[in-house]
C-alpha positions in Angstrom: 0.0 0.0 0.0 1.3 3.4 -0.9 1.4 5.7 2.1 3.2 8.7 0.7 5.2 9.9 -2.3 8.0 12.4 -2.7 8.8 13.5 -6.3 8.5 16.2 -8.9 5.2 17.3 -10.3 5.7 17.2 -14.1 2.2 17.8 -15.4 -1.1 19.3 -14.2 -4.3 17.8 -15.6 -7.9 18.7 -14.8 -7.9 17.9 -11.1 -4.8 15.7 -11.0 -1.1 16.0 -11.3 1.6 13.6 -12.6 4.2 13.2 -9.8 7.4 11.7 -11.1 9.1 9.5 -8.5 12.4 7.8 -9.6 11.3 7.7 -13.2 7.7 6.5 -12.6 4.8 8.9 -13.0 2.0 8.6 -10.5 -1.3 10.4 -11.2 -2.6 11.9 -8.0 -6.1 13.4 -7.6 -5.7 16.6 -5.5 -8.1 19.0 -3.8 -8.5 22.3 -5.7 -6.3 24.2 -3.2 -3.5 21.6 -3.3 -3.7 21.4 -7.2 -3.3 25.2 -7.3 -0.4 25.1 -4.9 1.5 22.3 -6.8 4.5 23.8 -8.7 5.8 22.0 -11.7 9.5 21.1 -11.5 9.7 21.6 -7.7 9.9 18.6 -5.3 6.7 17.9 -3.4 5.6 15.4 -0.8 2.1 14.0 -0.7 0.4 11.6 1.7 -1.5 9.1 -0.4 -4.8 7.4 0.0 -4.8 4.4 -2.4 -8.2 3.1 -3.6 -8.0 -0.3 -5.4 -11.2 -1.7 -6.9 -11.8 -4.3 -9.6 -11.8 -1.8 -12.4 -9.7 1.1 -11.0 -6.6 2.0 -9.1 -6.8 5.6 -7.9 -4.4 7.6 -5.8 -5.5 10.7 -3.9 -2.8 13.0 -2.7 -2.8 15.3 0.4 -0.1 17.7 1.6 -0.9 17.0 5.2 -1.6 13.8 7.1 -4.7 15.4 8.7 -6.3 16.0 5.3 -5.7 12.4 4.3 -7.2 11.2 7.6 -10.2 13.5 7.2 -10.7 12.2 3.6 -10.6 8.6 5.0 -13.2 9.5 7.6 -15.5 11.0 4.9 -15.3 7.8 2.9 -16.6 5.9 5.9 -19.9 7.7 5.6 -22.7 6.1 3.7 -23.3 7.8 0.4 -19.9 9.5 0.3 -17.4 8.2 -2.3 -14.0 9.4 -3.2 -15.2 12.0 -5.7 -17.7 13.5 -3.2 -15.1 13.5 -0.4 -12.6 15.4 -2.7 -15.4 17.8 -3.6 -16.2 18.4 0.0 -12.5 19.0 0.9 -12.0 21.2 -2.2 -15.0 23.4 -1.5 -14.9 23.6 2.3 -11.2 23.3 3.1 -9.9 21.2 5.9 -10.0 23.7 8.7 -13.5 25.1 7.9 -14.8 21.5 7.5 -13.4 20.6 10.9 -15.0 23.6 12.5 -18.3 22.9 10.9 -18.2 19.3 12.1 -17.1 20.2 15.6 -19.8 22.9 15.9 -22.5 20.6 14.4 -23.3 23.0 11.5 -24.2 21.3 8.2 -24.8 24.6 6.4 -21.2 24.7 5.1 -21.8 21.4 3.3 -25.2 22.1 1.9 -23.9 24.5 -0.7 -21.4 22.0 -2.1 -22.3 20.5 -5.5 -23.6 16.9 -5.1 -24.1 17.2 -1.3 -27.7 17.2 -0.3 -29.2 18.1 3.1 -29.3 14.5 4.2 -25.7 13.8 3.3 -24.6 17.0 4.9 -26.4 16.1 8.1 -25.0 12.5 8.0 -21.4 13.9 7.7 -21.9 16.1 10.7 -23.6 13.5 12.9 -21.2 10.6 12.1 -18.0 12.7 12.4 -19.0 14.9 15.3 -17.0 13.9 18.4 -14.4 12.2 16.2 -13.2 15.5 14.7 -12.1 18.6 16.7 -11.6 22.0 15.1 -7.9 22.1 14.2 -7.2 18.5 15.3 -4.6 16.7 13.3 -5.5 13.1 14.0 -8.7 11.3 13.2 -7.7 7.7 12.4 -4.4 5.8 12.7 -4.1 5.6 8.9 -0.3 5.1 9.1 -0.7 2.1 11.4 0.1 -1.2 9.5 -2.8 -3.0 11.2 -5.2 -0.2 10.1 -3.8 -0.4 6.5 -4.1 -4.2 6.5 -7.8 -4.0 7.7 -8.6 -1.5 4.9 -6.8 -3.8 2.4 -9.0 -6.6 3.6 -12.1 -4.5 2.8 -13.1 -3.1 6.2 -14.4 0.5 6.3 -12.2 3.2 7.8 -14.5 3.5 10.9 -14.4 -0.3 11.4 -10.6 -0.3 11.1 -10.2 2.7 13.4 -12.4 1.1 16.1 -10.6 -2.3 15.8 -7.2 -0.7 16.1 -8.2 1.4 19.0 -9.3 -1.7 20.9 -6.0 -3.6 20.6 -4.4 -3.8 24.1 -1.0 -2.0 24.4 0.6 -5.2 25.4 0.3 -6.6 21.9 3.1 -5.2 19.8 3.9 -7.6 16.9 2.2 -6.7 13.5 0.7 -10.2 13.1 -0.5 -10.4 16.7 -2.0 -6.9 16.4 -3.8 -7.9 13.2 -5.2 -11.1 14.8 -6.4 -9.1 17.8 -8.0 -6.4 15.5 -9.8 -9.0 13.4 -11.3 -10.5 16.6 -12.6 -7.0 17.4 -13.9 -6.0 14.0 -17.7 -5.9 13.8 
């Protein structure tokens, strides 16, 4: 699983960039703000959310780990797919979205194309209490156990809960995965 990439943006497409890493070009979908900030020919670092499906293999790039984690949390909400999650992050911005969730205000989301009132309310209800205004961490997305659970098809909220329930005394990767699998519902 690709967790991050460091390379040179060599092309900007509609909402993606081609990031060249050691001679290999990776196409990363970025938020509008991050796409605008990407400078061709200048080294950049992106945290990557990798989506592998039967018919697609998509990479979503984020300049901060907090943005990647918020994206993963949005994907755990029924009715929110990668395109809608990117649209939400592009339109609202990470900090404003965190503030809206923390304050329980769905109005910021209602004006976003493709996000109806029910979806906006669902985002607020499901993420409230998990997201603090300005908080950096939402889910342990860099944890190998979390990544393994996602690769096995579990949702981000299921993986987050399972990893959070692993006793601190269990330290080996295989033992942590076994313990997490017992706790996944």
